[in-house]
ROTITI-165831 format. One line per 8 residues: their letters; for each residue z negated, y, x negated of N, C-alpha, C, CB. Coordinates in steps of 0.1 Angstrom, whole numbers, m for minus. Glycine has a CB too. Layout:
% residues N
a	Z:Y:X:Z:Y:X:Z:Y:X:Z:Y:X  ... $
This chain:
% residues 295
gierakpi	96:m2000:m1150:88:m2006:m1139:91:m1999:m1126:74:m2006:m1143  82:m2002:m1117:83:m1997:m1103:75:m1984:m1103:77:m2007:m1093  82:m1973:m1098:76:m1960:m1097:66:m1960:m1085:87:m1949:m1095  55:m1955:m1088:44:m1954:m1077:48:m1944:m1067:30:m1951:m1083  47:m1947:m1054:50:m1938:m1044:41:m1926:m1044:49:m1944:m1030  46:m1914:m1041:38:m1902:m1041:30:m1901:m1029:47:m1889:m1043  18:m1894:m1030:10:m1892:m1018:18:m1884:m1007:m3:m1885:m1021  15:m1886:m995:22:m1879:m984:22:m1864:m986:16:m1883:m971 $
sqrrsrgs	11:m1859:m991:9:m1844:m992:19:m1839:m1003:m5:m1841:m996  24:m1848:m1012:33:m1843:m1023:47:m1846:m1020:29:m1849:m1036  50:m1853:m1009:64:m1856:m1005:71:m1844:m999:65:m1868:m996  83:m1842:m1004:91:m1831:m998:96:m1835:m984:102:m1826:m1008  97:m1826:m975:102:m1829:m962:117:m1831:m963:99:m1817:m952  122:m1839:m953:136:m1842:m954:145:m1830:m953:139:m1852:m942  154:m1828:m962:163:m1817:m962:157:m1805:m969:165:m1813:m948  144:m1806:m975:139:m1795:m982:145:m1792:m995:124:m1797:m984 $
drspstra	153:m1802:m1000:159:m1801:m1013:172:m1793:m1012:161:m1814:m1020  176:m1790:m999:189:m1783:m997:186:m1768:m1001:194:m1784:m983  197:m1762:m1005:196:m1747:m1008:195:m1740:m995:207:m1743:m1016  190:m1727:m995:189:m1720:m982:203:m1718:m976:184:m1706:m985  214:m1717:m984:227:m1715:m978:232:m1728:m971:237:m1711:m989  228:m1740:m977:232:m1753:m971:225:m1755:m958:228:m1764:m981  211:m1751:m958:204:m1753:m945:210:m1744:m935:189:m1750:m948  214:m1732:m938:219:m1723:m928:232:m1728:m923:221:m1709:m935 $
achsppss	240:m1734:m931:253:m1739:m927:251:m1750:m917:262:m1744:m939  241:m1758:m919:238:m1770:m910:234:m1765:m896:227:m1778:m915  229:m1753:m895:225:m1748:m882:233:m1737:m876:210:m1744:m883  244:m1734:m882:253:m1724:m877:260:m1728:m865:264:m1720:m888  263:m1719:m856:269:m1723:m843:283:m1729:m845:271:m1711:m834  287:m1738:m837:300:m1745:m839:311:m1735:m836:301:m1757:m830  323:m1737:m843:334:m1729:m841:344:m1734:m831:341:m1726:m854  343:m1746:m827:352:m1752:m818:351:m1746:m804:351:m1767:m817 $
pdfflstr	362:m1743:m797:361:m1738:m783:354:m1747:m774:375:m1735:m777  353:m1760:m777:346:m1769:m768:331:m1767:m767:348:m1784:m773  326:m1758:m775:312:m1755:m775:308:m1742:m769:306:m1756:m789  318:m1736:m762:315:m1723:m756:305:m1723:m745:328:m1717:m751  303:m1735:m740:293:m1736:m729:279:m1735:m733:295:m1750:m722  276:m1735:m747:263:m1733:m752:258:m1719:m748:262:m1734:m767  245:m1717:m745:240:m1705:m740:237:m1696:m752:227:m1707:m732  235:m1683:m749:231:m1674:m760:217:m1677:m765:231:m1659:m754 $
prsdpaaa	214:m1674:m777:200:m1677:m783:190:m1669:m775:200:m1674:m798  180:m1675:m770:170:m1668:m763:162:m1658:m771:160:m1678:m757  161:m1660:m784:153:m1652:m792:161:m1639:m797:148:m1659:m804  173:m1637:m792:181:m1625:m796:181:m1615:m785:195:m1630:m800  172:m1605:m785:171:m1595:m775:183:m1586:m775:159:m1586:m777  190:m1585:m786:202:m1576:m787:213:m1582:m778:207:m1574:m801  214:m1596:m779:224:m1602:m771:222:m1601:m756:225:m1617:m774  209:m1601:m752:205:m1600:m738:208:m1586:m734:190:m1603:m736 $
raagarrs	205:m1576:m742:208:m1562:m738:224:m1560:m737:203:m1552:m749  231:m1566:m746:246:m1565:m746:251:m1571:m733:252:m1571:m758  246:m1582:m729:250:m1589:m717:247:m1580:m705:243:m1602:m715  236:m1574:m704:232:m1565:m693:242:m1553:m693:218:m1560:m694  245:m1548:m705:254:m1536:m705:268:m1540:m700:256:m1531:m720  273:m1553:m703:286:m1557:m698:286:m1558:m683:290:m1570:m705  275:m1563:m678:274:m1564:m663:275:m1551:m657:262:m1572:m659  268:m1541:m663:268:m1527:m657:281:m1521:m658:257:m1519:m665 $
smkasgrs	288:m1524:m670:302:m1519:m671:311:m1525:m661:307:m1523:m685  309:m1537:m657:318:m1543:m647:316:m1536:m634:314:m1558:m645  304:m1533:m630:301:m1526:m617:307:m1512:m618:286:m1526:m614  306:m1505:m629:310:m1491:m630:325:m1490:m631:303:m1485:m642  332:m1498:m639:346:m1496:m642:355:m1506:m636:348:m1496:m657  350:m1516:m628:359:m1525:m622:358:m1539:m629:373:m1520:m621  362:m1549:m621:361:m1563:m626:371:m1566:m636:362:m1572:m614  383:m1561:m635:394:m1565:m643:392:m1562:m658:407:m1558:m639 $
symaglle	388:m1550:m661:386:m1546:m675:375:m1554:m681:383:m1531:m676  364:m1557:m673:353:m1565:m678:358:m1579:m681:342:m1566:m668  365:m1586:m672:369:m1599:m674:379:m1600:m686:376:m1605:m662  388:m1590:m688:397:m1590:m699:389:m1590:m712:406:m1578:m698  378:m1582:m713:370:m1582:m725:363:m1595:m727:360:m1571:m724  359:m1602:m716:352:m1614:m717:362:m1625:m723:347:m1619:m704  374:m1625:m718:384:m1635:m723:387:m1632:m738:396:m1635:m715  387:m1619:m742:390:m1616:m756:379:m1622:m765:391:m1601:m758 $
edkphawr	367:m1622:m760:356:m1627:m768:356:m1642:m768:343:m1622:m763  362:m1648:m759:362:m1663:m757:371:m1669:m767:365:m1667:m743  369:m1668:m780:377:m1673:m791:368:m1680:m801:385:m1662:m797  373:m1689:m809:365:m1696:m818:357:m1687:m828:373:m1706:m826  364:m1676:m832:357:m1667:m842:346:m1659:m836:367:m1659:m849  345:m1659:m822:336:m1650:m816:327:m1659:m806:342:m1639:m808  321:m1669:m812:313:m1679:m804:303:m1672:m796:307:m1689:m813  302:m1675:m783:292:m1669:m775:291:m1678:m762:295:m1654:m771 $
gfsieear	281:m1675:m754:280:m1682:m742:285:m1674:m730:265:m1686:m740  284:m1679:m718:288:m1672:m706:280:m1678:m695:303:m1672:m704  279:m1670:m684:271:m1675:m673:281:m1681:m662:263:m1663:m667  275:m1689:m653:282:m1694:m642:288:m1683:m633:274:m1704:m634  280:m1672:m632:285:m1661:m624:297:m1655:m630:274:m1651:m622  298:m1653:m643:310:m1648:m650:322:m1657:m647:307:m1646:m665  320:m1670:m648:331:m1679:m646:336:m1678:m632:327:m1693:m649  326:m1677:m622:330:m1676:m608:338:m1664:m605:318:m1677:m599 $
lhadeqqs	334:m1652:m611:341:m1640:m609:355:m1641:m615:334:m1628:m616  357:m1648:m626:370:m1649:m632:379:m1658:m623:369:m1656:m646  373:m1669:m617:381:m1677:m608:385:m1669:m596:372:m1689:m604  377:m1661:m590:380:m1653:m579:392:m1643:m582:368:m1645:m574  391:m1637:m594:402:m1628:m598:415:m1635:m600:398:m1621:m611  415:m1646:m607:427:m1654:m609:433:m1659:m596:425:m1666:m618  425:m1663:m586:430:m1667:m573:436:m1656:m566:418:m1673:m565  431:m1644:m566:437:m1633:m559:451:m1630:m565:428:m1620:m560 $
kvlartph	452:m1631:m578:465:m1629:m584:476:m1639:m580:464:m1629:m600  471:m1652:m579:480:m1663:m574:484:m1660:m560:473:m1676:m576  475:m1657:m551:478:m1655:m537:487:m1643:m535:465:m1653:m529  487:m1633:m544:495:m1621:m543:510:m1624:m546:490:m1610:m552  513:m1635:m552:527:m1638:m556:535:m1643:m544:528:m1648:m567  548:m1640:m544:556:m1645:m533:562:m1659:m536:568:m1635:m530  566:m1667:m526:572:m1680:m529:583:m1679:m539:576:m1686:m516  592:m1669:m538:603:m1668:m547:599:m1665:m561:613:m1657:m542 $
evladlqr	589:m1658:m563:583:m1655:m576:578:m1668:m582:573:m1644:m576  571:m1676:m574:565:m1688:m579:576:m1698:m583:556:m1694:m568  586:m1699:m575:597:m1708:m578:605:m1704:m591:607:m1709:m566  607:m1691:m592:613:m1686:m604:605:m1689:m617:616:m1671:m603  592:m1687:m616:583:m1691:m627:584:m1705:m631:569:m1687:m624  585:m1714:m620:586:m1728:m623:599:m1732:m630:585:m1736:m609  610:m1725:m626:623:m1727:m632:623:m1722:m647:634:m1721:m624  617:m1711:m649:616:m1706:m663:608:m1716:m672:609:m1692:m663 $
gnarfwtg	597:m1721:m666:589:m1731:m674:597:m1743:m678:577:m1735:m666  606:m1748:m668:614:m1759:m671:625:m1756:m682:621:m1765:m659  630:m1743:m681:639:m1739:m691:633:m1739:m705:645:m1725:m688  621:m1734:m706:614:m1734:m719:612:m1749:m724:600:m1728:m718  608:m1758:m715:607:m1772:m719:621:m1777:m724:601:m1780:m708  631:m1775:m716:644:m1780:m719:650:m1775:m732:654:m1777:m708  647:m1763:m736:652:m1757:m748:642:m1758:m760:655:m1742:m746  632:m1766:m758:622:m1768:m769:614:m1756:m772:630:m1772:m781 $
qakraeks	611:m1747:m762:603:m1735:m765:591:m1735:m756:611:m1723:m762  586:m1746:m752:574:m1747:m744:562:m1740:m750:570:m1762:m740  554:m1733:m742:543:m1725:m748:530:m1728:m740:546:m1710:m748  530:m1739:m733:518:m1742:m725:506:m1743:m734:520:m1755:m717  497:m1733:m733:485:m1733:m741:473:m1740:m734:481:m1719:m746  465:m1747:m741:453:m1752:m734:444:m1741:m731:446:m1763:m744  438:m1742:m719:429:m1732:m715:416:m1732:m723:425:m1733:m700  410:m1720:m724:397:m1719:m731:386:m1726:m723:394:m1704:m734 $
aferrali	374:m1727:m730:363:m1733:m723:359:m1725:m711:351:m1735:m733  360:m1712:m712:356:m1703:m702:365:m1705:m689:357:m1688:m706  378:m1706:m692:387:m1708:m681:386:m1721:m674:402:m1706:m686  383:m1731:m683:380:m1745:m677:368:m1745:m668:379:m1755:m688  358:m1738:m673:345:m1737:m665:348:m1729:m652:334:m1729:m673  357:m1719:m652:360:m1712:m640:367:m1721:m630:368:m1700:m643  375:m1730:m634:382:m1739:m625:373:m1750:m619:393:m1746:m633  361:m1752:m624:352:m1761:m618:348:m1757:m603:339:m1763:m626 $
skqfpsva	347:m1744:m601:343:m1739:m588:354:m1740:m577:338:m1725:m589  366:m1739:m582:377:m1739:m572:390:m1742:m579:378:m1726:m564  401:m1746:m571:414:m1747:m576:423:m1739:m568:419:m1762:m577  433:m1733:m574:443:m1724:m566:457:m1726:m572:438:m1710:m567  463:m1738:m572:476:m1740:m576:486:m1733:m567:480:m1755:m577  497:m1729:m572:507:m1722:m564:519:m1731:m560:513:m1709:m571  519:m1743:m566:530:m1752:m564:524:m1766:m561:540:m1753:m576  531:m1773:m551:528:m1787:m549:540:m1795:m552:522:m1790:m535 $
ilgcsdsr	540:m1806:m560:551:m1814:m563:549:m1828:m560:555:m1812:m578  558:m1834:m552:559:m1848:m549:569:m1854:m559:562:m1851:m534  564:m1860:m569:573:m1865:m580:572:m1880:m581:570:m1859:m593  579:m1886:m591:579:m1900:m593:569:m1904:m604:593:m1905:m598  564:m1916:m603:554:m1921:m613:559:m1924:m626:547:m1933:m607  572:m1923:m628:579:m1926:m640:572:m1919:m652:594:m1923:m640  569:m1927:m663:562:m1922:m674:570:m1911:m682:558:m1933:m683  583:m1911:m680:592:m1901:m687:593:m1888:m680:606:m1907:m688 $
vpteivfd	586:m1886:m669:586:m1874:m661:572:m1868:m658:594:m1876:m648  565:m1865:m669:551:m1859:m667:553:m1845:m661:543:m1859:m680  549:m1843:m649:552:m1830:m642:548:m1818:m649:546:m1831:m628  536:m1816:m652:531:m1804:m659:538:m1801:m672:516:m1805:m661  542:m1811:m679:548:m1809:m692:563:m1804:m690:548:m1822:m700  570:m1811:m681:584:m1807:m680:586:m1793:m673:592:m1817:m671  575:m1788:m667:576:m1774:m662:568:m1764:m670:571:m1774:m647  563:m1769:m681:555:m1760:m690:544:m1753:m683:564:m1750:m697 $
qglgdifv	536:m1761:m676:525:m1755:m668:512:m1761:m673:526:m1758:m653  501:m1754:m670:488:m1758:m676:478:m1763:m665:482:m1747:m683  466:m1764:m669:455:m1769:m661:453:m1761:m649:442:m1770:m669  454:m1767:m637:452:m1759:m624:464:m1752:m619:441:m1749:m627  476:m1754:m625:488:m1746:m620:495:m1754:m609:497:m1744:m632  495:m1767:m610:503:m1775:m601:495:m1786:m594:515:m1782:m608  497:m1787:m581:491:m1798:m573:501:m1810:m573:486:m1794:m559  498:m1821:m580:508:m1831:m582:505:m1844:m575:509:m1834:m597 $
irvagnsl	515:m1849:m568:514:m1862:m562:525:m1871:m568:515:m1862:m546  522:m1881:m575:532:m1890:m581:532:m1904:m575:530:m1890:m596  543:m1909:m571:544:m1922:m565:558:m1927:m568:541:m1922:m550  560:m1940:m570:573:m1946:m573:583:m1942:m563:572:m1961:m573  594:m1936:m568:605:m1932:m560:603:m1919:m552:608:m1942:m550  592:m1911:m556:588:m1899:m550:591:m1899:m534:596:m1887:m556  586:m1910:m528:588:m1912:m514:576:m1908:m506:592:m1926:m511  579:m1904:m494:568:m1900:m485:562:m1912:m478:573:m1890:m474 $
gtstlasl	549:m1912:m477:541:m1922:m469:529:m1915:m463:537:m1934:m478  520:m1922:m458:509:m1916:m451:500:m1908:m461:500:m1927:m445  497:m1914:m473:488:m1907:m482:496:m1895:m489:483:m1917:m493  508:m1897:m493:516:m1886:m499:518:m1875:m490:529:m1892:m505  521:m1877:m478:523:m1866:m468:510:m1859:m465:529:m1872:m455  499:m1867:m464:486:m1861:m462:482:m1852:m474:475:m1871:m460  486:m1856:m486:483:m1848:m498:490:m1835:m498:486:m1856:m511  503:m1836:m494:511:m1823:m493:506:m1814:m482:526:m1827:m490 $
qyavhhlk	502:m1820:m471:496:m1812:m460:483:m1805:m465:492:m1821:m448  475:m1812:m473:463:m1806:m478:467:m1794:m487:455:m1816:m486  477:m1796:m496:481:m1785:m505:486:m1773:m497:492:m1790:m514  493:m1775:m486:499:m1764:m479:488:m1757:m471:510:m1769:m469  480:m1764:m463:470:m1758:m454:457:m1754:m460:468:m1768:m443  453:m1761:m470:440:m1758:m476:441:m1750:m489:432:m1771:m479  450:m1754:m498:452:m1747:m510:462:m1735:m510:456:m1757:m521  469:m1735:m499:479:m1723:m497:489:m1722:m507:471:m1710:m496 $
vkvlvvlg	495:m1734:m512:506:m1733:m522:518:m1726:m516:510:m1748:m526  526:m1720:m525:537:m1712:m520:550:m1720:m521:538:m1699:m529  550:m1730:m529:563:m1738:m531:559:m1753:m530:570:m1735:m545  567:m1760:m523:566:m1775:m522:579:m1781:m527:563:m1779:m507  578:m1789:m537:590:m1795:m543:589:m1810:m542:590:m1791:m558  601:m1816:m537:603:m1831:m538:612:m1832:m551:609:m1837:m525  606:m1839:m561:613:m1840:m574:617:m1854:m577:603:m1835:m584  630:m1856:m578:636:m1868:m582:640:m1867:m597:648:m1873:m574 $
hemcgavk	645:m1878:m603:649:m1877:m617:660:m1888:m619:637:m1879:m626  668:m1885:m629:679:m1894:m633:673:m1907:m638:687:m1888:m645  680:m1918:m635:676:m1931:m639:663:m1936:m633:675:m1932:m654  661:m1932:m621:648:m1936:m614:648:m1951:m611:647:m1928:m600  638:m1958:m617:638:m1973:m615:636:m1977:m601:627:m1978:m624  628:m1970:m593:625:m1974:m579:638:m1973:m571:614:m1965:m574  645:m1962:m573:658:m1960:m565:668:m1971:m569:664:m1946:m568  668:m1974:m582:678:m1984:m587:674:m1998:m581:678:m1985:m602 $
aamqsmes	661:m2001:m580:656:m2013:m575:659:m2014:m560:641:m2015:m577  658:m2003:m553:661:m2003:m539:675:m2006:m535:657:m1989:m533  684:m2005:m545:698:m2007:m543:702:m2022:m544:707:m1999:m553  692:m2030:m546:694:m2045:m546:697:m2050:m532:682:m2052:m553  701:m2062:m531:703:m2068:m518:690:m2070:m511:710:m2082:m519  691:m2071:m498:679:m2074:m490:672:m2087:m493:682:m2074:m475  680:m2096:m497:674:m2109:m501:666:m2108:m514:685:m2120:m504  670:m2100:m523:663:m2097:m535:650:m2090:m533:672:m2090:m546 $
leqeppel	651:m2080:m524:639:m2072:m521:628:m2080:m514:643:m2060:m512  632:m2090:m506:623:m2098:m499:615:m2108:m509:630:m2107:m489  620:m2108:m521:613:m2116:m531:601:m2108:m538:622:m2121:m542  601:m2095:m536:591:m2087:m542:577:m2088:m535:595:m2072:m541  566:m2084:m541:553:m2084:m534:555:m2076:m521:542:m2078:m543  547:m2079:m511:549:m2073:m498:548:m2058:m498:538:m2078:m488  539:m2052:m505:537:m2037:m505:549:m2031:m512:524:m2033:m512  554:m2036:m523:565:m2031:m530:578:m2033:m522:567:m2038:m544 $
elvlkdik	579:m2044:m515:590:m2046:m506:592:m2035:m496:589:m2060:m499  581:m2031:m489:581:m2021:m479:586:m2008:m485:567:m2019:m473  581:m2004:m497:584:m1991:m503:599:m1991:m506:576:m1989:m515  604:m2002:m513:618:m2002:m517:627:m2003:m505:621:m2015:m525  624:m2010:m494:632:m2010:m482:632:m1996:m475:627:m2020:m472  621:m1989:m476:621:m1975:m471:630:m1966:m478:606:m1970:m471  630:m1967:m492:639:m1959:m500:654:m1963:m497:636:m1961:m515  656:m1976:m496:670:m1981:m493:675:m1976:m480:669:m1997:m493 $
agldersl	667:m1974:m470:671:m1970:m457:677:m1956:m458:660:m1970:m447  673:m1948:m468:678:m1934:m469:691:m1933:m478:668:m1926:m475  696:m1944:m483:707:m1944:m492:720:m1948:m484:705:m1953:m504  730:m1940:m485:743:m1944:m479:751:m1953:m489:752:m1931:m476  747:m1966:m488:752:m1975:m498:767:m1978:m497:745:m1988:m497  773:m1976:m485:787:m1977:m483:794:m1967:m491:791:m1976:m468  790:m1954:m491:796:m1944:m499:794:m1946:m513:791:m1930:m494  782:m1951:m517:778:m1953:m531:787:m1963:m538:764:m1956:m533 $
rhvsdgra	792:m1973:m530:800:m1983:m535:814:m1978:m540:803:m1994:m525  818:m1966:m535:831:m1961:m539:829:m1953:m552:836:m1952:m528  817:m1951:m557:815:m1944:m570:816:m1954:m581:802:m1936:m570  826:m1953:m589:828:m1964:m599:820:m1962:m611:843:m1964:m603  817:m1949:m615:809:m1947:m627:794:m1949:m624:811:m1932:m632  788:m1958:m632:774:m1961:m629:764:m1950:m630:769:m1972:m638  766:m1941:m639:757:m1930:m641:758:m1920:m629:759:m1922:m654  771:m1918:m625:773:m1909:m613:767:m1915:m601:788:m1906:m612 $
rdreavta	769:m1928:m599:763:m1935:m587:748:m1934:m587:767:m1950:m587  742:m1935:m599:727:m1933:m600:723:m1919:m595:723:m1936:m614  730:m1909:m600:727:m1895:m596:728:m1893:m581:735:m1885:m604  739:m1899:m576:741:m1897:m561:730:m1904:m553:754:m1903:m557  725:m1915:m558:714:m1922:m551:701:m1914:m552:713:m1936:m557  698:m1909:m564:686:m1901:m565:687:m1889:m556:684:m1897:m580  698:m1882:m556:700:m1870:m548:698:m1874:m533:713:m1864:m550  704:m1885:m529:702:m1889:m515:688:m1892:m511:711:m1901:m512 $
nvrrqvqr	681:m1898:m520:666:m1901:m518:658:m1888:m516:661:m1910:m529  661:m1878:m525:654:m1866:m525:657:m1859:m511:657:m1857:m537  670:m1859:m508:674:m1852:m496:667:m1858:m483:689:m1853:m494  665:m1871:m483:659:m1878:m472:644:m1874:m471:660:m1893:m473  637:m1873:m482:623:m1870:m482:621:m1855:m477:617:m1872:m496  630:m1846:m482:629:m1832:m477:632:m1832:m462:640:m1824:m484  641:m1840:m457:644:m1840:m443:632:m1845:m435:656:m1849:m440  625:m1855:m440:613:m1860:m434:602:m1849:m433:608:m1872:m441 $
ltqdsgim	601:m1841:m444:592:m1830:m444:595:m1819:m433:591:m1823:m458  608:m1817:m430:611:m1807:m420:607:m1812:m406:626:m1805:m420  603:m1824:m405:598:m1829:m392:583:m1826:m390:601:m1844:m390  577:m1821:m400:562:m1818:m399:561:m1804:m394:555:m1820:m413  556:m1802:m382:555:m1789:m376:546:m1779:m383:550:m1790:m362  535:m1785:m389:526:m1776:m397:532:m1770:m409:514:m1783:m400  540:m1778:m416:546:m1774:m428:558:m1764:m425:552:m1785:m437  565:m1767:m414:576:m1758:m411:572:m1745:m405:585:m1766:m400 $
skvddqsl	560:m1745:m399:555:m1732:m395:552:m1722:m406:541:m1734:m387  548:m1728:m418:547:m1720:m430:560:m1715:m435:539:m1727:m441  570:m1724:m434:584:m1720:m438:589:m1709:m429:593:m1732:m438  586:m1710:m416:591:m1700:m407:585:m1686:m409:589:m1704:m393  573:m1686:m413:566:m1672:m416:568:m1668:m430:552:m1673:m412  577:m1675:m437:581:m1671:m451:569:m1672:m461:587:m1658:m451  559:m1680:m458:548:m1681:m468:550:m1694:m477:535:m1681:m461  560:m1701:m474:563:m1714:m481:578:m1717:m482:556:m1726:m474 $
ivvgaslq	581:m1722:m494:595:m1727:m497:594:m1742:m499:602:m1719:m509  603:m1749:m493:604:m1764:m495:617:m1766:m503:603:m1772:m482  616:m1773:m514:627:m1774:m523:629:m1789:m527:625:m1766:m536  642:m1794:m526:645:m1807:m532:651:m1804:m546:655:m1814:m522  647:m1812:m555:652:m1810:m569:653:m1823:m576:642:m1801:m576  661:m1823:m588:663:m1834:m596:662:m1830:m610:676:m1841:m593  656:m1838:m619:656:m1836:m633:666:m1845:m640:641:m1838:m639  674:m1840:m648:684:m1848:m655:683:m1845:m670:698:m1844:m650 $
rhrrfls	687:m1855:m678:685:m1854:m692:693:m1844:m699:688:m1868:m699  705:m1841:m694:714:m1832:m700:715:m1819:m694:728:m1838:m701  708:m1817:m683:708:m1804:m676:693:m1801:m672:717:m1804:m664  692:m1788:m668:678:m1783:m665:675:m1787:m650:677:m1768:m667  663:m1782:m646:658:m1784:m633:669:m1778:m623:645:m1777:m631  673:m1787:m613:683:m1783:m603:676:m1783:m590:695:m1792:m603  678:m1772:m582:671:m1771:m569:682:m1769:m558:661:m1759:m568 $
């Protein structure tokens, strides 16, 4: 028959049939790094005392050793919280390290990153929750790259760089316009990047499209027509016609386009003033399938 319902006073609370170990597992802190933003338990006075001791240690022995210890703890097996102030101090420290590097050191690091990608040894690790939180307060990339929107050339990946390392502007044909130039100016004058790269790549669809006849270009949507005609203006098509090999002609066209964009950057007095005082390097480069980053 039908079992009679038990009085409320005799009903077990939801989850009461779980064993103590099962209930404890349900309330244990998560092990994923995505949960590092959780705060320390308020009811744990020992954790509060430890936090105070760490802050005192920072003041007594210097910021670097303290932050190194904090990053060591920022791992899945050592789940803990951190304060906004700790994240801010870490951001300040990392920024000072970036600003201390020379433009040539930054460029060499970029080339090494591309070599790792090219040889299948990329090691770009995702930043921890603590490092991501530190980047909320400020950004301090050391490189700005004007690259192409082509889906086969994801800038951070091909240079084996991580979150916050590169200031990237991507547009079809890596061509300069009002917004792309303004973005590079912002990177140079406000973010103090050390290296500015105009990055082309083999088999660029925008460059190839720009090599069509003027009649064909005039059939494109107005905005695209303007961009392609601007790229076309920088190509020496008379010389390109003498290159019989299609792949070689493509490479020459991509190189000519990169060279023209770099030349246009040299007309910017603000950017060139940074080059003159040796705080900035402007580089034209091309990515090719069978060779590494070429500058």
